[in-house]
C-alpha positions in Angstrom: 22.7 77.5 99.1 22.6 79.4 102.1 24.3 82.8 102.6 26.7 81.0 105.1 27.6 78.5 102.4 28.2 81.1 99.8 30.4 83.0 102.4 32.4 79.9 103.1 32.8 79.2 99.4 34.2 82.7 98.6 36.6 82.4 101.5 37.8 79.2 100.4 38.1 80.4 96.7 40.2 83.6 97.9 42.5 81.3 99.9 43.0 78.8 97.1 43.7 81.7 94.7 46.2 83.2 97.1 48.0 79.9 97.9 48.3 79.2 94.1 49.7 82.7 93.7 52.3 82.1 96.3 53.2 78.6 95.1 53.9 80.2 91.6 56.0 82.8 93.2 57.2 82.8 97.0 57.8 86.6 96.8 54.3 87.3 95.6 52.8 90.3 97.4 49.2 89.0 97.1 47.5 92.3 96.4 43.9 92.5 97.1 43.1 93.2 93.6 45.1 90.6 92.2 43.9 87.8 94.7 40.3 88.9 94.2 40.5 88.6 90.4 42.1 85.2 90.5 39.4 83.9 93.0 36.6 85.6 90.9 35.4 87.6 93.9 35.0 91.3 94.4 37.5 93.2 96.6 34.7 93.9 99.0 34.3 90.2 99.5 37.8 89.6 100.1 37.8 92.4 102.6 35.1 91.0 104.4 36.9 87.6 105.0 40.3 89.2 105.4 40.0 92.9 106.6 43.8 93.5 106.2 46.6 92.4 104.0 48.2 90.9 107.1 45.1 88.7 107.8 45.1 87.4 104.3 49.0 86.7 104.3 48.8 84.9 107.8 45.9 82.8 106.5 47.7 81.9 103.4 50.9 80.9 105.2 49.0 78.8 107.7 47.2 76.8 104.9 50.5 76.3 103.3 52.3 75.0 106.5 49.3 72.8 107.4 49.2 71.3 104.0 53.0 70.8 103.5 53.6 69.4 106.9 50.4 67.5 107.8 52.2 65.0 110.1 54.5 67.3 112.1 57.6 65.2 113.0 57.7 66.9 116.6 55.0 64.6 117.8 56.9 61.6 116.8 57.7 60.5 120.5 59.8 57.4 119.2 62.7 59.7 118.6 64.4 61.7 121.3 63.5 65.7 121.4 66.9 66.5 119.9 66.3 64.4 116.6 62.6 65.6 116.4 63.6 69.3 116.5 66.2 68.9 113.9 63.8 67.1 111.7 61.3 69.9 111.9 64.0 72.6 111.2 65.2 70.6 108.2 61.7 70.6 107.0 61.8 74.3 106.9 65.0 74.3 104.7 63.7 71.6 102.2 61.7 73.9 100.1 64.7 76.2 99.4 66.4 73.3 97.6 70.2 73.3 97.0 72.6 74.8 94.5 70.7 76.5 91.4 67.3 76.0 93.1 68.6 77.8 96.1 70.2 80.5 94.2 67.0 81.3 92.3 64.9 81.4 95.4 67.4 83.9 97.1 67.4 86.0 93.9 63.8 86.4 93.9 63.8 87.1 97.7 66.8 89.8 97.2 64.9 91.3 94.4 61.4 91.3 96.3 62.6 92.5 99.8 66.1 93.9 99.6 66.3 96.0 96.1 62.7 96.9 95.8 61.4 100.0 97.6 60.6 99.3 101.1 56.8 100.1 100.6 54.2 99.1 103.4 53.3 96.2 101.1 56.8 94.9 100.8 57.2 95.1 104.5 53.9 93.4 105.3 54.7 90.6 102.8 58.0 89.8 104.6 56.7 90.0 108.1 54.0 87.7 107.4 56.5 85.1 106.3 58.6 85.7 109.2 55.6 85.5 111.6 54.7 82.1 110.2 58.2 81.0 110.7 58.1 82.1 114.1 54.8 80.5 115.0 56.1 77.1 113.8 59.4 77.2 115.7 57.5 78.4 118.7 54.8 75.7 118.5 57.7 73.0 118.3 59.4 74.4 121.4 56.2 74.5 123.2 55.6 70.8 122.6 59.0 70.0 123.8 58.4 72.3 126.9 55.2 70.5 127.7 57.3 67.1 127.7 59.9 68.6 130.0 62.7 69.0 127.6 62.6 72.6 128.0 61.5 75.0 130.7 58.0 76.3 130.2 58.8 80.0 129.7 58.7 82.6 126.8 60.7 81.0 124.0 61.4 84.3 122.2 65.2 84.2 122.5 65.2 80.5 121.4 63.0 81.2 118.3 65.1 84.2 117.2 68.2 82.2 117.5 66.9 79.1 115.4 65.4 81.6 112.8 68.8 83.2 112.5 70.4 79.9 112.0 67.9 78.8 109.3 68.4 82.0 107.5 72.1 81.4 107.4 71.9 77.8 106.3 69.4 78.6 103.5 71.9 81.2 102.2 74.7 78.9 102.4 72.7 76.2 100.3 72.9 79.0 97.5 76.6 79.5 97.8 79.5 77.2 96.3 80.7 74.5 98.7 83.7 72.3 98.7 82.3 69.5 101.0 78.8 67.9 101.4 76.4 70.8 102.2 73.9 68.5 103.8 76.5 66.9 106.1 77.8 70.4 107.3 74.1 71.6 107.5 73.1 68.5 109.8 76.0 69.2 112.1 75.1 72.8 112.4 71.4 72.0 113.1 72.4 69.5 115.8 74.7 72.2 117.3 72.0 74.9 117.3 69.4 72.5 118.8 71.8 71.3 121.5 72.3 74.9 122.5 68.5 75.4 122.7 68.0 72.3 124.7 70.9 72.9 126.9 69.5 76.2 127.9 67.7 74.6 130.7 71.0 74.9 132.8 72.0 78.4 131.4 
């Protein structure tokens, strides 16, 4: 086995360990020592592949998205841009579940990022998740812009708006509801997507 093979193998073990830890608890902070111990590598080896906590968290989230969404619906040209974007946004909400599952997820997030001390580690963990969500939505909007459904420009305002809508809907999934939450959620997603796509004329 060459040095390159060993290096690639340790990087993959680190990523696999970190992804497993994140899968067990989405609020996991992925400390260098904990991930290195789980992967069976030294902290020096981990730092060689991922010099910063942010680099590790970004790689983990990218790996999770690539695994969970291998066939991105944004590329399904048999559907209008509007429907494809709604389907993509719905994917983001799906892992949160509804009812008890959503309440548990929000309780863990509240404990990890709101009630805990705002240490640099807590901040870095949250911002890594936010960056990955931003990256996905920006990618979807770029695909639609390349097709002419949106102007080719900086999508920051649209991304922030859609992330805000998704955050609100994910909280709503955890709250008691009288009517069908999925029906109301679908209507809200289409309204948000219509606002984004209609921005061409704004």
